[in-house]
PQR file with spaces between the fields and no chain letter, atoms N, CA, C, O and H, PARSE charges and radii, in Angstrom:
ATOM       1  N    UNK     1      82.994   88.760  102.426 -0.4000 1.5000
ATOM       2  CA   UNK     1      82.591   89.306  101.164 -0.0000 2.0000
ATOM       3  C    UNK     1      83.525   90.446  100.749  0.5500 1.7000
ATOM       4  O    UNK     1      83.949   90.520   99.596 -0.5500 1.4000
ATOM       5  N    UNK     2      83.841   91.332  101.696 -0.4000 1.5000
ATOM       6  CA   UNK     2      84.698   92.471  101.385 -0.0000 2.0000
ATOM       7  C    UNK     2      86.078   92.015  100.932  0.5500 1.7000
ATOM       8  O    UNK     2      86.626   92.536   99.961 -0.5500 1.4000
ATOM       9  H    UNK     2      83.496   91.272  102.632  0.4000 1.0000
ATOM      10  N    UNK     3      86.629   91.051  101.632 -0.4000 1.5000
ATOM      11  CA   UNK     3      87.974   90.592  101.277 -0.0000 2.0000
ATOM      12  C    UNK     3      88.002   90.024   99.863  0.5500 1.7000
ATOM      13  O    UNK     3      88.987   90.183   99.142 -0.5500 1.4000
ATOM      14  H    UNK     3      86.184   90.628  102.421  0.4000 1.0000
ATOM      15  N    UNK     4      86.936   89.373   99.478 -0.4000 1.5000
ATOM      16  CA   UNK     4      86.899   88.733   98.159 -0.0000 2.0000
ATOM      17  C    UNK     4      86.571   89.713   97.033  0.5500 1.7000
ATOM      18  O    UNK     4      87.163   89.627   95.957 -0.5500 1.4000
ATOM      19  H    UNK     4      86.136   89.243  100.063  0.4000 1.0000
ATOM      20  N    UNK     5      85.632   90.650   97.261 -0.4000 1.5000
ATOM      21  CA   UNK     5      85.116   91.460   96.165 -0.0000 2.0000
ATOM      22  C    UNK     5      85.505   92.939   96.191  0.5500 1.7000
ATOM      23  O    UNK     5      85.388   93.614   95.169 -0.5500 1.4000
ATOM      24  H    UNK     5      85.152   90.720   98.135  0.4000 1.0000
ATOM      25  N    UNK     6      85.960   93.454   97.321 -0.4000 1.5000
ATOM      26  CA   UNK     6      86.210   94.892   97.437 -0.0000 2.0000
ATOM      27  C    UNK     6      87.443   95.325   96.656  0.5500 1.7000
ATOM      28  O    UNK     6      88.442   94.610   96.593 -0.5500 1.4000
ATOM      29  H    UNK     6      86.055   92.906   98.151  0.4000 1.0000
ATOM      30  N    UNK     7      87.352   96.513   96.062 -0.4000 1.5000
ATOM      31  CA   UNK     7      88.514   97.131   95.421 -0.0000 2.0000
ATOM      32  C    UNK     7      89.110   98.201   96.329  0.5500 1.7000
ATOM      33  O    UNK     7      90.111   98.827   95.981 -0.5500 1.4000
ATOM      34  H    UNK     7      86.540   97.095   96.113  0.4000 1.0000
ATOM      35  N    UNK     8      88.503   98.409   97.483 -0.4000 1.5000
ATOM      36  CA   UNK     8      88.958   99.383   98.478 -0.0000 2.0000
ATOM      37  C    UNK     8      90.086   98.763   99.309  0.5500 1.7000
ATOM      38  O    UNK     8      90.060   97.560   99.570 -0.5500 1.4000
ATOM      39  H    UNK     8      87.690   97.901   97.766  0.4000 1.0000
ATOM      40  N    UNK     9      91.068   99.552   99.726 -0.4000 1.5000
ATOM      41  CA   UNK     9      92.127   99.010  100.587 -0.0000 2.0000
ATOM      42  C    UNK     9      91.590   98.346  101.862  0.5500 1.7000
ATOM      43  O    UNK     9      92.240   97.455  102.410 -0.5500 1.4000
ATOM      44  H    UNK     9      91.090  100.529   99.515  0.4000 1.0000
ATOM      45  N    UNK    10      90.420   98.768  102.337 -0.4000 1.5000
ATOM      46  CA   UNK    10      89.837   98.164  103.546 -0.0000 2.0000
ATOM      47  C    UNK    10      89.440   96.706  103.311  0.5500 1.7000
ATOM      48  O    UNK    10      89.237   95.963  104.271 -0.5500 1.4000
ATOM      49  H    UNK    10      89.892   99.492  101.892  0.4000 1.0000
ATOM      50  N    UNK    11      89.330   96.300  102.078 -0.4000 1.5000
ATOM      51  CA   UNK    11      88.976   94.916  101.766 -0.0000 2.0000
ATOM      52  C    UNK    11      89.956   93.921  102.356  0.5500 1.7000
ATOM      53  O    UNK    11      89.570   92.817  102.741 -0.5500 1.4000
ATOM      54  H    UNK    11      89.494   96.904  101.298  0.4000 1.0000
ATOM      55  N    UNK    12      91.218   94.304  102.428 -0.4000 1.5000
ATOM      56  CA   UNK    12      92.236   93.424  102.998 -0.0000 2.0000
ATOM      57  C    UNK    12      92.042   93.239  104.502  0.5500 1.7000
ATOM      58  O    UNK    12      92.549   92.286  105.094 -0.5500 1.4000
ATOM      59  H    UNK    12      91.532   95.200  102.116  0.4000 1.0000
ATOM      60  N    UNK    13      91.299   94.169  105.109 -0.4000 1.5000
ATOM      61  CA   UNK    13      90.981   94.080  106.544 -0.0000 2.0000
ATOM      62  C    UNK    13      89.535   93.621  106.722  0.5500 1.7000
ATOM      63  O    UNK    13      88.882   93.969  107.706 -0.5500 1.4000
ATOM      64  H    UNK    13      90.887   94.943  104.628  0.4000 1.0000
ATOM      65  N    UNK    14      89.043   92.840  105.768 -0.4000 1.5000
ATOM      66  CA   UNK    14      87.665   92.329  105.794 -0.0000 2.0000
ATOM      67  C    UNK    14      86.643   93.462  105.785  0.5500 1.7000
ATOM      68  O    UNK    14      85.531   93.297  106.286 -0.5500 1.4000
ATOM      69  H    UNK    14      89.573   92.558  104.969  0.4000 1.0000
ATOM      70  N    UNK    15      87.016   94.625  105.211 -0.4000 1.5000
ATOM      71  CA   UNK    15      86.102   95.757  105.100 -0.0000 2.0000
ATOM      72  C    UNK    15      86.061   96.657  106.312  0.5500 1.7000
ATOM      73  O    UNK    15      85.288   97.615  106.341 -0.5500 1.4000
ATOM      74  H    UNK    15      87.919   94.759  104.804  0.4000 1.0000
ATOM      75  N    UNK    16      86.880   96.371  107.321 -0.4000 1.5000
ATOM      76  CA   UNK    16      86.865   97.173  108.553 -0.0000 2.0000
ATOM      77  C    UNK    16      87.414   98.571  108.280  0.5500 1.7000
ATOM      78  O    UNK    16      88.566   98.731  107.878 -0.5500 1.4000
ATOM      79  H    UNK    16      87.508   95.593  107.297  0.4000 1.0000
ATOM      80  N    UNK    17      86.573   99.578  108.504 -0.4000 1.5000
ATOM      81  CA   UNK    17      86.985  100.969  108.307 -0.0000 2.0000
ATOM      82  C    UNK    17      87.476  101.611  109.596  0.5500 1.7000
ATOM      83  O    UNK    17      87.916  102.761  109.586 -0.5500 1.4000
ATOM      84  H    UNK    17      85.637   99.448  108.831  0.4000 1.0000
ATOM      85  N    UNK    18      87.407  100.892  110.693 -0.4000 1.5000
ATOM      86  CA   UNK    18      87.818  101.461  111.968 -0.0000 2.0000
ATOM      87  C    UNK    18      86.802  102.480  112.458  0.5500 1.7000
ATOM      88  O    UNK    18      85.660  102.506  112.000 -0.5500 1.4000
ATOM      89  H    UNK    18      87.049   99.958  110.702  0.4000 1.0000
ATOM      90  N    UNK    19      87.227  103.310  113.387 -0.4000 1.5000
ATOM      91  CA   UNK    19      86.335  104.332  113.940 -0.0000 2.0000
ATOM      92  C    UNK    19      86.411  105.600  113.108  0.5500 1.7000
ATOM      93  O    UNK    19      87.474  105.965  112.605 -0.5500 1.4000
ATOM      94  H    UNK    19      88.155  103.289  113.759  0.4000 1.0000
ATOM      95  N    UNK    20      85.282  106.261  112.969 -0.4000 1.5000
ATOM      96  CA   UNK    20      85.239  107.561  112.309 -0.0000 2.0000
ATOM      97  C    UNK    20      84.067  108.343  112.864  0.5500 1.7000
ATOM      98  O    UNK    20      83.164  107.774  113.478 -0.5500 1.4000
ATOM      99  H    UNK    20      84.418  105.964  113.377  0.4000 1.0000
ATOM     100  N    UNK    21      84.083  109.651  112.647 -0.4000 1.5000
ATOM     101  CA   UNK    21      83.045  110.542  113.175 -0.0000 2.0000
ATOM     102  C    UNK    21      82.019  110.877  112.113  0.5500 1.7000
ATOM     103  O    UNK    21      82.273  110.751  110.916 -0.5500 1.4000
ATOM     104  H    UNK    21      84.816  110.114  112.148  0.4000 1.0000
ATOM     105  N    UNK    22      80.855  111.308  112.575 -0.4000 1.5000
ATOM     106  CA   UNK    22      79.803  111.749  111.664 -0.0000 2.0000
ATOM     107  C    UNK    22      80.350  112.901  110.825  0.5500 1.7000
ATOM     108  O    UNK    22      80.957  113.836  111.349 -0.5500 1.4000
ATOM     109  H    UNK    22      80.649  111.411  113.548  0.4000 1.0000
ATOM     110  N    UNK    23      80.128  112.817  109.527 -0.4000 1.5000
ATOM     111  CA   UNK    23      80.625  113.841  108.615 -0.0000 2.0000
ATOM     112  C    UNK    23      81.942  113.479  107.947  0.5500 1.7000
ATOM     113  O    UNK    23      82.370  114.163  107.018 -0.5500 1.4000
ATOM     114  H    UNK    23      79.636  112.058  109.101  0.4000 1.0000
ATOM     115  N    UNK    24      82.589  112.415  108.407 -0.4000 1.5000
ATOM     116  CA   UNK    24      83.852  111.984  107.800 -0.0000 2.0000
ATOM     117  C    UNK    24      83.636  111.274  106.466  0.5500 1.7000
ATOM     118  O    UNK    24      84.509  111.290  105.599 -0.5500 1.4000
ATOM     119  H    UNK    24      82.241  111.860  109.163  0.4000 1.0000
ATOM     120  N    UNK    25      82.475  110.656  106.308 -0.4000 1.5000
ATOM     121  CA   UNK    25      82.164  109.890  105.103 -0.0000 2.0000
ATOM     122  C    UNK    25      81.124  110.638  104.268  0.5500 1.7000
ATOM     123  O    UNK    25      80.554  111.629  104.724 -0.5500 1.4000
ATOM     124  H    UNK    25      81.766  110.644  107.012  0.4000 1.0000
ATOM     125  N    UNK    26      80.884  110.168  103.060 -0.4000 1.5000
ATOM     126  CA   UNK    26      79.859  110.790  102.216 -0.0000 2.0000
ATOM     127  C    UNK    26      78.486  110.597  102.861  0.5500 1.7000
ATOM     128  O    UNK    26      78.286  109.655  103.628 -0.5500 1.4000
ATOM     129  H    UNK    26      81.347  109.362  102.690  0.4000 1.0000
ATOM     130  N    UNK    27      77.541  111.490  102.550 -0.4000 1.5000
ATOM     131  CA   UNK    27      76.250  111.561  103.231 -0.0000 2.0000
ATOM     132  C    UNK    27      75.490  110.233  103.267  0.5500 1.7000
ATOM     133  O    UNK    27      75.020  109.829  104.331 -0.5500 1.4000
ATOM     134  H    UNK    27      77.703  112.256  101.927  0.4000 1.0000
ATOM     135  N    UNK    28      75.362  109.557  102.147 -0.4000 1.5000
ATOM     136  CA   UNK    28      74.589  108.305  102.110 -0.0000 2.0000
ATOM     137  C    UNK    28      75.189  107.261  103.054  0.5500 1.7000
ATOM     138  O    UNK    28      74.461  106.533  103.729 -0.5500 1.4000
ATOM     139  H    UNK    28      75.744  109.885  101.283  0.4000 1.0000
ATOM     140  N    UNK    29      76.502  107.198  103.095 -0.4000 1.5000
ATOM     141  CA   UNK    29      77.191  106.253  103.975 -0.0000 2.0000
ATOM     142  C    UNK    29      76.986  106.659  105.432  0.5500 1.7000
ATOM     143  O    UNK    29      76.643  105.831  106.275 -0.5500 1.4000
ATOM     144  H    UNK    29      77.093  107.790  102.547  0.4000 1.0000
ATOM     145  N    UNK    30      77.200  107.944  105.717 -0.4000 1.5000
ATOM     146  CA   UNK    30      76.976  108.482  107.068 -0.0000 2.0000
ATOM     147  C    UNK    30      75.560  108.210  107.558  0.5500 1.7000
ATOM     148  O    UNK    30      75.360  107.764  108.688 -0.5500 1.4000
ATOM     149  H    UNK    30      77.478  108.617  105.032  0.4000 1.0000
ATOM     150  N    UNK    31      74.584  108.481  106.707 -0.4000 1.5000
ATOM     151  CA   UNK    31      73.182  108.272  107.093 -0.0000 2.0000
ATOM     152  C    UNK    31      72.937  106.827  107.505  0.5500 1.7000
ATOM     153  O    UNK    31      72.289  106.569  108.520 -0.5500 1.4000
ATOM     154  H    UNK    31      74.746  108.843  105.790  0.4000 1.0000
ATOM     155  N    UNK    32      73.445  105.899  106.732 -0.4000 1.5000
ATOM     156  CA   UNK    32      73.258  104.478  107.049 -0.0000 2.0000
ATOM     157  C    UNK    32      73.946  104.121  108.364  0.5500 1.7000
ATOM     158  O    UNK    32      73.366  103.433  109.204 -0.5500 1.4000
ATOM     159  H    UNK    32      73.971  106.108  105.908  0.4000 1.0000
ATOM     160  N    UNK    33      75.164  104.582  108.540 -0.4000 1.5000
ATOM     161  CA   UNK    33      75.947  104.234  109.726 -0.0000 2.0000
ATOM     162  C    UNK    33      75.354  104.828  111.000  0.5500 1.7000
ATOM     163  O    UNK    33      75.261  104.148  112.022 -0.5500 1.4000
ATOM     164  H    UNK    33      75.635  105.141  107.858  0.4000 1.0000
ATOM     165  N    UNK    34      74.955  106.096  110.938 -0.4000 1.5000
ATOM     166  CA   UNK    34      74.538  106.777  112.164 -0.0000 2.0000
ATOM     167  C    UNK    34      73.035  106.731  112.429  0.5500 1.7000
ATOM     168  O    UNK    34      72.587  107.121  113.507 -0.5500 1.4000
ATOM     169  H    UNK    34      75.031  106.648  110.108  0.4000 1.0000
ATOM     170  N    UNK    35      72.257  106.260  111.462 -0.4000 1.5000
ATOM     171  CA   UNK    35      70.810  106.133  111.668 -0.0000 2.0000
ATOM     172  C    UNK    35      70.345  104.681  111.681  0.5500 1.7000
ATOM     173  O    UNK    35      69.258  104.381  112.174 -0.5500 1.4000
ATOM     174  H    UNK    35      72.621  105.943  110.586  0.4000 1.0000
ATOM     175  N    UNK    36      71.159  103.783  111.144 -0.4000 1.5000
ATOM     176  CA   UNK    36      70.771  102.377  111.048 -0.0000 2.0000
ATOM     177  C    UNK    36      70.913  101.635  112.364  0.5500 1.7000
ATOM     178  O    UNK    36      71.536  102.118  113.309 -0.5500 1.4000
ATOM     179  H    UNK    36      72.042  104.026  110.743  0.4000 1.0000
ATOM     180  N    UNK    37      70.322  100.452  112.402 -0.4000 1.5000
ATOM     181  CA   UNK    37      70.368   99.601  113.592 -0.0000 2.0000
ATOM     182  C    UNK    37      71.751   99.000  113.785  0.5500 1.7000
ATOM     183  O    UNK    37      72.418   98.617  112.824 -0.5500 1.4000
ATOM     184  H    UNK    37      69.816  100.059  111.634  0.4000 1.0000
ATOM     185  N    UNK    38      72.166   98.926  115.032 -0.4000 1.5000
ATOM     186  CA   UNK    38      73.428   98.263  115.360 -0.0000 2.0000
ATOM     187  C    UNK    38      73.321   96.763  115.096  0.5500 1.7000
ATOM     188  O    UNK    38      72.263   96.159  115.273 -0.5500 1.4000
ATOM     189  H    UNK    38      71.625   99.237  115.812  0.4000 1.0000
ATOM     190  N    UNK    39      74.423   96.185  114.675 -0.4000 1.5000
ATOM     191  CA   UNK    39      74.584   94.737  114.480 -0.0000 2.0000
ATOM     192  C    UNK    39      73.717   94.144  113.376  0.5500 1.7000
ATOM     193  O    UNK    39      73.599   92.922  113.281 -0.5500 1.4000
ATOM     194  H    UNK    39      75.282   96.675  114.531  0.4000 1.0000
ATOM     195  N    UNK    40      73.114   94.974  112.547 -0.4000 1.5000
ATOM     196  CA   UNK    40      72.333   94.512  111.394 -0.0000 2.0000
ATOM     197  C    UNK    40      73.104   94.869  110.122  0.5500 1.7000
ATOM     198  O    UNK    40      73.824   95.867  110.092 -0.5500 1.4000
ATOM     199  H    UNK    40      73.209   95.966  112.624  0.4000 1.0000
ATOM     200  N    UNK    41      72.957   94.072  109.093 -0.4000 1.5000
ATOM     201  CA   UNK    41      73.562   94.402  107.806 -0.0000 2.0000
ATOM     202  C    UNK    41      72.685   95.452  107.135  0.5500 1.7000
ATOM     203  O    UNK    41      71.492   95.236  106.926 -0.5500 1.4000
ATOM     204  H    UNK    41      72.372   93.261  109.117  0.4000 1.0000
ATOM     205  N    UNK    42      73.281   96.577  106.802 -0.4000 1.5000
ATOM     206  CA   UNK    42      72.587   97.698  106.178 -0.0000 2.0000
ATOM     207  C    UNK    42      72.982   97.773  104.712  0.5500 1.7000
ATOM     208  O    UNK    42      74.149   97.585  104.368 -0.5500 1.4000
ATOM     209  H    UNK    42      74.250   96.753  106.972  0.4000 1.0000
ATOM     210  N    UNK    43      72.026   98.043  103.860 -0.4000 1.5000
ATOM     211  CA   UNK    43      72.352   98.230  102.459 -0.0000 2.0000
ATOM     212  C    UNK    43      71.747   97.171  101.575  0.5500 1.7000
ATOM     213  O    UNK    43      70.965   96.328  102.015 -0.5500 1.4000
ATOM     214  H    UNK    43      71.078   98.196  104.139  0.4000 1.0000
ATOM     215  N    UNK    44      72.126   97.234  100.329 -0.4000 1.5000
ATOM     216  CA   UNK    44      73.262   97.982   99.810 -0.0000 2.0000
ATOM     217  C    UNK    44      73.012   99.495   99.824  0.5500 1.7000
ATOM     218  O    UNK    44      71.909   99.971   99.553 -0.5500 1.4000
ATOM     219  H    UNK    44      72.761   97.918   99.972  0.4000 1.0000
ATOM     220  N    UNK    45      74.071  100.220  100.149 -0.4000 1.5000
ATOM     221  CA   UNK    45      74.067  101.679  100.155 -0.0000 2.0000
ATOM     222  C    UNK    45      74.917  102.123   98.976  0.5500 1.7000
ATOM     223  O    UNK    45      76.069  101.709   98.841 -0.5500 1.4000
ATOM     224  H    UNK    45      74.966   99.833  100.370  0.4000 1.0000
ATOM     225  N    UNK    46      74.350  102.965   98.125 -0.4000 1.5000
ATOM     226  CA   UNK    46      75.081  103.431   96.943 -0.0000 2.0000
ATOM     227  C    UNK    46      75.709  104.786   97.223  0.5500 1.7000
ATOM     228  O    UNK    46      75.042  105.704   97.701 -0.5500 1.4000
ATOM     229  H    UNK    46      73.414  103.301   98.235  0.4000 1.0000
ATOM     230  N    UNK    47      76.993  104.906   96.925 -0.4000 1.5000
ATOM     231  CA   UNK    47      77.703  106.178   96.998 -0.0000 2.0000
ATOM     232  C    UNK    47      78.465  106.361   95.690  0.5500 1.7000
ATOM     233  O    UNK    47      78.413  105.506   94.806 -0.5500 1.4000
ATOM     234  H    UNK    47      77.535  104.160   96.537  0.4000 1.0000
ATOM     235  N    UNK    48      79.170  107.480   95.575 -0.4000 1.5000
ATOM     236  CA   UNK    48      79.966  107.708   94.361 -0.0000 2.0000
ATOM     237  C    UNK    48      81.120  106.710   94.251  0.5500 1.7000
ATOM     238  O    UNK    48      81.757  106.604   93.203 -0.5500 1.4000
ATOM     239  H    UNK    48      79.212  108.175   96.292  0.4000 1.0000
ATOM     240  N    UNK    49      81.384  105.987   95.330 -0.4000 1.5000
ATOM     241  CA   UNK    49      82.467  105.006   95.336 -0.0000 2.0000
ATOM     242  C    UNK    49      82.001  103.600   94.987  0.5500 1.7000
ATOM     243  O    UNK    49      82.819  102.706   94.771 -0.5500 1.4000
ATOM     244  H    UNK    49      80.867  106.073   96.181  0.4000 1.0000
ATOM     245  N    UNK    50      80.674  103.403   94.931 -0.4000 1.5000
ATOM     246  CA   UNK    50      80.134  102.087   94.615 -0.0000 2.0000
ATOM     247  C    UNK    50      79.019  101.705   95.563  0.5500 1.7000
ATOM     248  O    UNK    50      78.343  102.565   96.128 -0.5500 1.4000
ATOM     249  H    UNK    50      80.010  104.129   95.106  0.4000 1.0000
ATOM     250  N    UNK    51      78.835  100.410   95.732 -0.4000 1.5000
ATOM     251  CA   UNK    51      77.793   99.883   96.610 -0.0000 2.0000
ATOM     252  C    UNK    51      78.449   99.304   97.864  0.5500 1.7000
ATOM     253  O    UNK    51      79.527   98.713   97.805 -0.5500 1.4000
ATOM     254  H    UNK    51      79.384   99.712   95.273  0.4000 1.0000
ATOM     255  N    UNK    52      77.774   99.490   98.997 -0.4000 1.5000
ATOM     256  CA   UNK    52      78.344   99.080  100.274 -0.0000 2.0000
ATOM     257  C    UNK    52      77.337   98.286  101.093  0.5500 1.7000
ATOM     258  O    UNK    52      76.157   98.631  101.149 -0.5500 1.4000
ATOM     259  H    UNK    52      76.899   99.971   99.046  0.4000 1.0000
ATOM     260  N    UNK    53      77.806   97.234  101.718 -0.4000 1.5000
ATOM     261  CA   UNK    53      77.057   96.528  102.759 -0.0000 2.0000
ATOM     262  C    UNK    53      77.746   96.913  104.063  0.5500 1.7000
ATOM     263  O    UNK    53      78.963   96.782  104.192 -0.5500 1.4000
ATOM     264  H    UNK    53      78.765   96.953  101.672  0.4000 1.0000
ATOM     265  N    UNK    54      76.967   97.386  105.019 -0.4000 1.5000
ATOM     266  CA   UNK    54      77.531   97.974  106.231 -0.0000 2.0000
ATOM     267  C    UNK    54      76.991   97.245  107.454  0.5500 1.7000
ATOM     268  O    UNK    54      75.802   96.939  107.538 -0.5500 1.4000
ATOM     269  H    UNK    54      75.978   97.492  104.913  0.4000 1.0000
ATOM     270  N    UNK    55      77.882   96.974  108.397 -0.4000 1.5000
ATOM     271  CA   UNK    55      77.460   96.436  109.693 -0.0000 2.0000
ATOM     272  C    UNK    55      78.162   97.260  110.772  0.5500 1.7000
ATOM     273  O    UNK    55      79.388   97.249  110.882 -0.5500 1.4000
ATOM     274  H    UNK    55      78.848   97.222  108.329  0.4000 1.0000
ATOM     275  N    UNK    56      77.367   97.969  111.560 -0.4000 1.5000
ATOM     276  CA   UNK    56      77.898   98.814  112.629 -0.0000 2.0000
ATOM     277  C    UNK    56      77.930   97.987  113.911  0.5500 1.7000
ATOM     278  O    UNK    56      76.897   97.501  114.370 -0.5500 1.4000
ATOM     279  H    UNK    56      76.371   97.978  111.470  0.4000 1.0000
ATOM     280  N    UNK    57      79.105   97.835  114.477 -0.4000 1.5000
ATOM     281  CA   UNK    57      79.260   97.023  115.680 -0.0000 2.0000
ATOM     282  C    UNK    57      78.995   97.818  116.954  0.5500 1.7000
ATOM     283  O    UNK    57      78.466   97.276  117.924 -0.5500 1.4000
ATOM     284  H    UNK    57      79.945   98.230  114.104  0.4000 1.0000
ATOM     285  N    UNK    58      79.356   99.093  116.959 -0.4000 1.5000
ATOM     286  CA   UNK    58      79.124   99.951  118.130 -0.0000 2.0000
ATOM     287  C    UNK    58      79.229  101.417  117.720  0.5500 1.7000
ATOM     288  O    UNK    58      79.748  101.745  116.653 -0.5500 1.4000
ATOM     289  H    UNK    58      79.786   99.534  116.171  0.4000 1.0000
ATOM     290  N    UNK    59      78.728  102.286  118.586 -0.4000 1.5000
ATOM     291  CA   UNK    59      78.854  103.737  118.410 -0.0000 2.0000
ATOM     292  C    UNK    59      79.340  104.328  119.725  0.5500 1.7000
ATOM     293  O    UNK    59      78.960  103.866  120.801 -0.5500 1.4000
ATOM     294  H    UNK    59      78.307  102.020  119.452  0.4000 1.0000
ATOM     295  N    UNK    60      80.174  105.340  119.635 -0.4000 1.5000
ATOM     296  CA   UNK    60      80.644  106.062  120.836 -0.0000 2.0000
ATOM     297  C    UNK    60      79.908  107.362  120.980  0.5500 1.7000
ATOM     298  O    UNK    60      80.158  108.112  121.924 -0.5500 1.4000
ATOM     299  H    UNK    60      80.483  105.716  118.762  0.4000 1.0000
C-alpha cells in the first residue's frame, strides 16, 4: 500500500521507516508505535503529515 499510495520517500521502501527512538516522531505517531500491539496494523493514525497505517515488527 505504501509503495503505491505514499508521497513520503519511505514509500519506495514499502513504508519502512527503519529504527527510531521514542520522541523522534510526532506525538500521535509515537503513541501508536510505542503503545500499540506488535505485529498488528495500527491506524489510521492522523498526523500533520497525513494518515498512516503502522505495523510495528519489534521494539528494542
